C-alpha positions in Angstrom: -41.7 -30.3 -79.8 -38.9 -32.8 -80.6 -37.3 -30.2 -82.9 -37.2 -27.5 -80.2 -35.5 -30.1 -77.9 -33.0 -31.0 -80.5 -32.2 -27.3 -81.1 -31.8 -26.7 -77.4 -29.5 -29.6 -76.9 -27.5 -28.6 -80.0 -27.1 -25.0 -78.5 -26.0 -26.3 -75.1 -23.5 -28.5 -76.8 -22.0 -25.6 -78.7 -21.9 -23.5 -75.6 -20.2 -26.3 -73.6 -17.7 -26.8 -76.4 -16.8 -23.1 -76.5 -15.8 -23.3 -73.0 -13.8 -26.6 -73.4 -12.0 -25.2 -76.5 -11.3 -21.8 -75.3 -7.5 -22.0 -75.0 -7.3 -23.2 -78.6 -9.3 -20.0 -79.7 -7.9 -17.6 -77.2 -6.9 -14.3 -78.6 -4.3 -13.6 -75.8 -0.9 -14.7 -76.8 1.5 -16.3 -74.4 4.7 -14.2 -73.8 7.6 -16.6 -73.8 9.7 -14.1 -71.9 7.4 -14.0 -68.9 5.2 -17.2 -69.1 5.3 -19.7 -66.3 5.9 -23.4 -66.9 2.1 -24.0 -66.3 1.2 -21.4 -69.0 3.9 -22.8 -71.5 2.6 -26.5 -71.3 -0.7 -25.2 -72.7 1.0 -24.9 -76.1 0.5 -27.9 -78.4 3.8 -29.9 -78.4 5.3 -28.2 -75.2 5.6 -30.5 -72.3 7.0 -29.8 -68.9 10.7 -30.6 -70.0 10.5 -28.2 -72.9 8.7 -25.5 -71.0 11.6 -25.9 -68.4 14.2 -25.5 -71.3 12.3 -22.3 -72.4 12.6 -20.8 -69.0 16.2 -21.7 -68.6 17.0 -20.3 -72.1 15.3 -16.9 -71.3 17.0 -16.7 -67.9 20.4 -16.4 -69.9 19.0 -14.5 -72.9 15.7 -12.6 -73.4 13.9 -13.8 -76.5 14.0 -10.9 -79.1 11.9 -12.9 -81.6 9.5 -15.8 -81.6 11.9 -17.5 -84.2 14.6 -17.7 -81.5 12.5 -20.3 -79.8 14.0 -22.7 -82.3 17.3 -22.5 -80.3 15.6 -24.3 -77.3 16.1 -28.0 -76.8 12.8 -29.7 -77.6 11.6 -27.1 -80.1 11.8 -28.0 -83.8 10.5 -26.2 -86.8 7.2 -28.2 -86.8 6.5 -27.3 -83.2 7.4 -23.7 -83.7 5.1 -23.6 -86.7 2.3 -25.1 -84.6 2.5 -22.5 -81.9 3.7 -19.4 -83.6 0.2 -17.8 -83.7 -0.1 -18.4 -79.9 3.1 -16.8 -78.7 4.7 -13.5 -78.4 7.8 -11.8 -77.0 6.1 -8.5 -76.2 3.3 -7.4 -74.0 
């Protein structure tokens, strides 16, 4: 009976973690040409100020490629590499 409880607790823990970690595993990419500040701050290494810089940049010039994000104040190569698979400029 103890082993059944352990398995049940383990399953519940895994289920709970899947909801908590959902943004990290989300298949939907964030479009940096249309995302709100609230959506952008979900990206690892992007805070409110950097998100605001992204919005200001795209108001002047639409992002043609994800690599252009390096031109935004507050985005370095390391940050871009961390978030590259989470962002897009289309769709």
